[in-house]
C-alpha positions in Angstrom: -53.3 -106.2 -36.4 -54.1 -104.2 -33.2 -51.3 -101.6 -32.9 -50.1 -100.5 -29.5 -46.8 -100.0 -27.6 -47.2 -103.6 -26.4 -47.5 -104.8 -30.0 -44.2 -103.1 -30.9 -42.5 -104.5 -27.8 -43.9 -108.0 -28.6 -42.2 -107.9 -32.1 -38.9 -106.8 -30.5 -39.2 -109.6 -27.8 -39.8 -112.2 -30.5 -36.6 -111.2 -32.2 -34.5 -111.2 -29.0 -35.8 -114.3 -27.2 -35.1 -118.0 -27.9 -38.4 -119.4 -29.3 -39.1 -121.6 -26.2 -39.2 -118.5 -24.0 -41.2 -116.4 -26.5 -43.8 -119.1 -27.1 -44.1 -119.7 -23.4 -45.2 -116.2 -22.6 -47.0 -115.6 -25.9 -49.0 -118.8 -26.1 -52.2 -120.1 -24.6 -54.2 -123.3 -24.1 -55.5 -125.6 -26.9 -56.3 -123.6 -30.1 -55.8 -120.2 -28.3 -59.3 -118.8 -29.0 -59.7 -117.3 -25.6 -56.2 -115.8 -25.8 -57.2 -114.0 -28.9 -60.6 -112.9 -27.6 -59.1 -111.4 -24.6 -57.6 -108.8 -26.9 -60.2 -108.5 -29.5 -63.2 -108.3 -27.2 -61.6 -105.5 -25.2 -60.7 -103.6 -28.5 -64.3 -103.9 -29.7 -65.7 -101.9 -26.7 -67.2 -98.6 -28.0 -66.9 -95.6 -25.8 -68.8 -92.3 -25.6 -66.7 -89.4 -26.7 -67.6 -86.1 -24.9 -66.5 -82.5 -25.6 -66.3 -79.1 -23.9 -66.0 -80.6 -20.4 -63.1 -78.4 -19.2 -60.5 -81.2 -18.8 -57.6 -78.9 -17.8 -57.0 -81.0 -14.6 -56.8 -84.8 -14.5 -56.2 -87.1 -11.6 -55.1 -90.7 -12.3 -54.4 -91.6 -8.7 -56.4 -94.2 -6.9 -56.6 -95.8 -3.5 -56.3 -99.6 -3.3 -55.9 -101.6 0.0 -54.7 -98.5 1.8 -52.1 -97.8 -0.9 -52.0 -94.8 -3.2 -51.3 -95.8 -6.8 -50.2 -93.2 -9.4 -52.7 -94.8 -11.8 -55.1 -97.8 -11.5 -52.5 -100.4 -12.8 -50.5 -103.2 -11.2 -48.0 -105.6 -12.7 -49.4 -109.1 -12.6 -47.5 -112.2 -11.5 -45.6 -113.9 -14.3 -43.6 -117.1 -13.9 -40.0 -117.2 -15.0 -39.8 -113.4 -15.4 -36.1 -113.6 -14.7 -35.6 -115.6 -17.9 -36.7 -112.6 -20.0 -34.1 -110.2 -18.8 -31.2 -110.4 -16.4 -32.7 -110.7 -12.9 -35.9 -109.7 -14.6 -38.1 -109.6 -11.5 -35.9 -107.1 -9.9 -35.8 -104.9 -13.0 -39.6 -105.0 -13.4 -40.2 -104.4 -9.7 -38.0 -101.3 -9.7 -39.7 -99.9 -12.8 -43.2 -100.4 -11.2 -42.1 -98.9 -7.9 -40.6 -95.9 -9.7 -43.9 -95.3 -11.5 -45.8 -95.6 -8.2 -47.7 -98.9 -8.9 -47.5 -102.4 -7.3 -45.4 -105.3 -8.7 -46.6 -108.9 -8.0 -43.9 -111.5 -7.5 -44.8 -115.0 -8.8 -44.4 -118.2 -6.8 -42.3 -119.5 -9.7 -40.1 -116.5 -10.1 -36.4 -116.8 -10.8 -35.4 -114.1 -8.2 -36.6 -115.0 -4.7 -38.6 -112.8 -2.4 -35.5 -111.9 -0.5 -33.8 -110.5 -3.6 -36.7 -108.5 -4.9 -38.3 -106.9 -1.9 -35.2 -105.0 -0.6 -34.5 -103.7 -4.1 -37.6 -101.5 -4.4 -39.0 -98.4 -2.7 -42.5 -99.7 -1.9 -44.0 -102.9 -0.6 -44.5 -105.5 -3.3 -47.3 -108.0 -3.7 -46.8 -111.8 -3.7 -48.6 -114.5 -5.6 -49.2 -118.0 -4.3 -50.8 -121.2 -5.6 -52.6 -123.8 -3.6 -50.1 -126.6 -3.7 -50.0 -130.1 -2.3 -46.9 -129.2 -0.4 -48.5 -127.1 2.3 -45.0 -126.8 4.0 -43.8 -124.8 1.0 -46.9 -122.6 1.1 -46.4 -121.9 4.8 -42.7 -121.2 4.3 -43.4 -118.8 1.4 -46.0 -116.9 3.4 -43.6 -116.6 6.4 -40.8 -115.3 4.1 -43.2 -112.9 2.4 -44.2 -111.5 5.7 -40.6 -111.1 6.9 -39.7 -109.3 3.6 -42.5 -106.7 4.1 -44.9 -108.0 1.5 -48.3 -106.3 2.2 -50.7 -108.0 -0.2 -51.2 -111.6 -1.1 -52.5 -112.6 -4.5 -53.9 -116.1 -4.4 -54.2 -117.8 -7.8 -57.0 -120.4 -7.8 -57.6 -121.1 -11.5 -54.7 -123.6 -11.9 -55.6 -126.8 -10.1 -54.1 -128.5 -13.1 -51.9 -127.0 -15.9 -53.7 -126.1 -19.1 -52.9 -127.9 -22.4 -50.3 -125.6 -23.9 -49.3 -127.2 -27.1 -46.9 -124.4 -28.1 -44.6 -125.4 -25.2 -44.2 -128.9 -26.6 -43.4 -127.6 -30.1 -41.0 -124.9 -28.9 -38.7 -126.9 -26.6 -40.0 -125.7 -23.3 -41.2 -129.2 -22.7 -41.3 -132.4 -24.7 -38.6 -134.8 -26.1 -35.0 -133.5 -26.1 -36.2 -130.2 -24.6 -32.8 -129.3 -22.8 -30.9 -129.8 -26.1 -33.4 -127.8 -28.1 -33.2 -124.9 -25.6 -29.4 -124.9 -25.7 -29.4 -124.8 -29.5 -31.9 -121.9 -29.5 -29.8 -120.0 -27.0 -26.8 -120.3 -29.3 -28.7 -118.7 -32.1 -29.8 -115.7 -29.9 -26.5 -114.4 -28.7 -27.7 -111.2 -27.1 -30.1 -113.1 -24.8 -27.5 -115.8 -24.2 -25.0 -113.3 -22.9 -27.4 -111.0 -21.0 -29.6 -113.6 -19.4 -28.1 -117.0 -20.2 -24.6 -116.2 -18.9 -24.9 -113.0 -16.7 -28.4 -113.6 -15.4 -27.6 -116.7 -13.4 -28.7 -118.6 -11.3 -31.5 -119.9 -13.5 -33.5 -121.6 -10.8 -36.9 -121.1 -9.2 -35.6 -118.9 -6.3 -38.6 -119.3 -4.0 -38.8 -123.0 -4.3 -35.0 -123.5 -4.1 -34.9 -121.5 -0.9 -37.5 -123.9 0.6 -36.0 -127.1 -0.7 -32.4 -126.2 0.1 -31.1 -127.1 -3.4 -31.5 -125.5 -6.9 -34.7 -126.2 -8.7 -33.9 -125.4 -12.3 -35.9 -125.0 -15.5 -35.6 -128.8 -16.2 -37.5 -129.4 -12.9 -40.0 -126.6 -13.5 -42.8 -128.4 -15.3 -42.4 -131.6 -13.3 -42.4 -129.9 -9.9 -45.5 -127.9 -10.7 -47.3 -130.8 -12.3 -46.7 -132.9 -9.2 -47.7 -130.2 -6.8 -50.9 -128.7 -8.2 -53.9 -129.8 -6.1 -57.0 -130.8 -7.9 -58.9 -131.2 -4.6 -58.7 -127.5 -3.9 -61.8 -126.0 -2.2 -62.6 -122.8 -0.3 -62.0 -124.6 3.0 -58.3 -125.1 1.9 -57.8 -121.3 2.0 -59.2 -120.8 5.5 -55.9 -121.3 7.3 -54.3 -118.8 4.9 -56.9 -116.2 5.6 -56.3 -116.6 9.3 -52.5 -116.5 8.9 -52.3 -113.6 6.5 -53.0 -110.3 8.1 -52.8 -108.1 5.1 -55.1 -107.8 2.0 -55.8 -111.1 0.2 -56.9 -111.1 -3.4 -58.4 -114.2 -5.1 -57.1 -114.4 -8.7 -58.9 -116.4 -11.4 -62.6 -115.5 -11.0 -64.7 -115.7 -14.2 -68.2 -116.4 -12.8 -70.5 -114.2 -10.6 -71.2 -117.2 -8.2 -67.5 -117.6 -7.6 -67.2 -113.9 -7.0 -70.0 -114.2 -4.4 -68.1 -117.1 -2.8 -65.0 -114.9 -2.5 -67.0 -112.3 -0.7 -68.4 -114.9 1.7 -64.9 -116.2 2.2 -63.7 -112.8 3.3 -61.4 -111.9 0.4 -60.4 -108.2 0.1 -60.3 -108.4 -3.7 -60.6 -110.6 -6.7 -58.9 -110.6 -10.1 -61.3 -111.3 -13.0 -59.0 -113.4 -15.1 -58.8 -116.5 -17.4 -55.0 -116.7 -16.8 -54.4 -114.9 -20.0 -56.1 -117.7 -22.0 -53.6 -120.2 -20.7 -55.9 -122.6 -18.9 -59.4 -123.4 -20.4 -59.8 -122.4 -24.0 -63.3 -121.3 -24.9 -64.2 -119.5 -21.7 -65.3 -115.9 -21.7 -62.7 -113.2 -22.1 -62.2 -111.1 -19.0 -63.9 -108.2 -20.7 -67.0 -110.3 -21.4 -67.0 -111.8 -17.9 -66.4 -108.6 -15.9 -69.7 -106.7 -16.1 -71.8 -109.5 -14.6 -69.2 -110.0 -11.8 -69.2 -106.3 -11.1 -73.0 -106.3 -10.9 -72.8 -109.1 -8.4 -70.1 -107.9 -6.0 -69.1 -104.3 -6.8 -68.6 -102.5 -3.4 -68.2 -105.7 -1.4 -64.5 -106.1 -2.4 -62.1 -104.6 -4.8 -62.3 -105.8 -8.4 -59.1 -106.1 -10.5 -59.0 -107.5 -14.0 -56.3 -108.9 -16.3 -56.0 -110.7 -19.7 -55.8 -108.8 -23.0 -54.8 -105.4 -21.7 -52.3 -103.8 -24.0 -52.8 -100.0 -23.6 -54.0 -97.2 -21.4 -57.2 -97.2 -23.4 -57.7 -100.8 -22.5 -57.2 -99.9 -18.8 -60.0 -97.3 -19.1 -62.2 -99.8 -20.8 -61.7 -102.3 -18.0 -62.6 -99.7 -15.4 -65.7 -98.7 -17.3 -66.7 -102.4 -17.3 -66.5 -102.5 -13.5 -62.9 -103.0 -12.4 -61.1 -100.9 -9.8 -57.7 -101.6 -11.1 -56.1 -103.3 -14.2 -53.2 -105.8 -14.1 -50.6 -106.0 -16.9 -49.0 -109.4 -17.7 -47.8 -110.0 -21.2 -47.6 -106.3 -22.1 -44.9 -105.7 -19.5 -43.0 -109.0 -20.2 -42.7 -108.1 -23.9 -41.2 -104.7 -22.9 -38.9 -106.3 -20.3 -37.7 -108.9 -22.8 -37.0 -106.2 -25.4 -35.4 -103.5 -23.3 -35.2 -104.6 -19.7 -36.4 -102.3 -16.9 -36.1 -99.3 -19.1 -38.6 -100.9 -21.5 -41.1 -101.6 -18.6 -40.7 -98.0 -17.4 -41.3 -96.7 -21.0 -44.4 -98.9 -21.4 -45.9 -97.6 -18.1 -45.2 -94.0 -19.2 -47.1 -94.7 -22.5 -49.9 -96.4 -20.6 -50.3 -93.3 -18.4 -50.2 -91.0 -21.4 -52.8 -93.1 -23.2 -55.1 -93.1 -20.2 -54.8 -89.3 -20.0 -55.8 -88.9 -23.7 -58.7 -91.4 -23.2 -59.9 -89.6 -20.1 -59.9 -86.1 -21.8 -61.8 -87.4 -24.7 -64.4 -89.2 -22.6 -64.8 -86.3 -20.2 -63.6 -88.1 -17.1 -61.4 -85.9 -14.8 -60.6 -88.7 -12.2 -60.5 -92.4 -11.9 -63.6 -92.3 -9.8 -65.6 -90.8 -12.7 -64.8 -93.8 -15.0 -67.9 -95.9 -15.0 -70.4 -97.8 -17.3 -71.7 -94.4 -18.4 -68.8 -94.2 -20.7 -69.9 -97.3 -22.7 -72.0 -96.9 -25.8 -73.8 -100.1 -24.9 -73.7 -102.4 -21.9 -70.9 -104.6 -23.2 -71.1 -108.1 -21.9 -74.8 -108.2 -21.0 
């Protein structure tokens, strides 16, 4: 087993959460090969250890889209975050803001934009899908603008949901799902009190605000399935590029040709991502895909990467492979589920400490010095 703070928080989250929620965040598509490779491929990267480099002063700060980040890390969008801790999006956003990094609110969050944005001390990012209901998309963008959101993360690798068999087995979906979820909640009393009772309302806040009536967990899968748009093409994003004045990041890039298309489209950034192994099983891990994408578009836009990052050492590895910033998903959700906002804050503290150790031992004084020169071999080529 690969040991990290995220691994410890994962074990604690598994004990605390009803199985349908744990398996929803922990699982992937099909046989979950890509999910596993996201972690193992990153862990296999060998780094050059350097000595006697006078590492008395380190600087983890970085500039990204005219923002100063305390370290090259952002919290990725995760659906249903508010089911993992009481008003979970607010807790996670506060922890990120306090540590000086961005939080990205999911389209399918429990807490709506208007609840999260005023609760934090820095502008948050907002994630959006291309959906058949363009009225919802326009409404969400207008509300995000009004709330002071400064960066849009546009997820494009989900024209259709992946085949996630764990969800059918766990009770997230499938026959008698509501009854199964209720029985699981009863057997997890700490979660049932903290989130199940005190964390209400349990609806998709952004969608409910648009529809004018609650959209609960029972409607979640059905609403998404009916609204994902398999006809999506670059032309469908043009009106959003014109409407959105701030930075726009395209999330879900795994191929250099798609990265070049993002540059031609006018994106400010991309996220190299396979959706955490939750979409098409058998595709490259983000670590494997990243070097070729960096070769193709580095310098033309900002490159972020997610999927498989569990430690500060993993963050440094992603930067050495060509990323400008790393995004945490499962790692922070495990911490949130186990210990709320305090758990997320603690995880980010450990990520920073691990980055500092890795930078000292690789002879890199600043984020700008982290490059492919740190790699023992050109991983991914």
